[in-house]
Phi, psi and omega in degrees: 000134178266173179299317180295322177297319181294318179292329182275352181287118181300334181296335180277357182245006181230165175084177183286346180245012179284175183300313180300319180294319180290326174297320178298315177299317182298315179292328178295313177300318181295315182294317180297314182296316180292324178298315179293318180297320178294321179296333179270310193281322184292310176299320179294320178294321177297318180297316180293315180295326183284317184267336184074013182253146175079007184298314183296313182293310184292316179296319177296318178294318180295318179293329178294330178297330181292336183276351181291135177290118188299310184293319178296319178294323179298313180294319180298315179296323178297316180293325180287320186272344183304318179287347187258320185253136181251163175075201183292338181298335180295338176265327184284315186299311179300322179297314181294319180299315180297317181291325177295315179299330179284329185273334186297313186304309182294325179292316179299312181296317180297325183290305185286330177292321178297319179293316182291336183264012177300147183303118179302328179295322179292319179295316179296321179295320179295320176299319180294335179271003176091017178291143172280170179297322178294319178294322177297319180299308188277333184260342183240301188290317181295315175301322178291334182277349185305315181302314180288325178297315178293326177296317176295320179294323178295315178298319178296319180298314180295322178294317181292316181299317182286337183261344182296350176297341180293344178302330181293337179295335178258015176086008179278163177281176182130176182294340176296340179300320180296323181287314181292312181293322178296322177293318181296327183263004185056034179261090186288334175294320178293318178298313180295324179295316178298316179296322180294319179295321177298316180296317179296320179297318178296319178294322178296318178292325176299316178296321179298318179291326176297318177292322178297318179298321179290338182274315189261343182267136180301138179304326179296330178276340181279335183293139179290148181302328183293335185264355180281145176289136178291119186283154171285162184305328183269355186290316190299305182298321182295314181294324179293316181298327182287329184272343182276134173290159180293142179292144179242000000 
């Protein structure tokens, strides 16, 4: 059987183990992991970007998480949690923990880097208009940080989607089932089909984030620096003052 034959087989598109169902499981693991990672990384990134404290320690720790072997950590967590957690959760929890650890670093880095790289002219203009530090954070720095924050979230999503196949090593459903089962059965068409579906899913999410970025990010922040007109000395402060709402 070839890859095209496997994809054209109607049996692979129906039932609880078909491609649509496995895509659903795969997206469920991804959504849960990203939700938890955002709940951890975004507030922590805002705190670091706002205060400027702990950047070296937290960034170093987050980058160290990227070096952890995913499969080895998954097996280790399963062995540690097996005596403590009963039922299906003993397979789900290690998988989610591993994916969360994979997603936190890019989201965290994108958040605090985006805040710290906000245009100093915009921050100075807001200070001159009487904005408090909290107002500057939420009305100036966070909007300016959106491109890098979304970039970090996009990178985390692609990493999680491509790595969520490890769930199959613990017997869970998902697109990894095609790869694991195909290897066990020496069915290389099934393995290639599973890998292809993961790649297509990752490309679809990449396109979704590109559309999201064009929707929520200000056009002025999306333009590349090379294409921007070089401003006159008085342009920057004037344009910033015009776009900021009055402080309350």
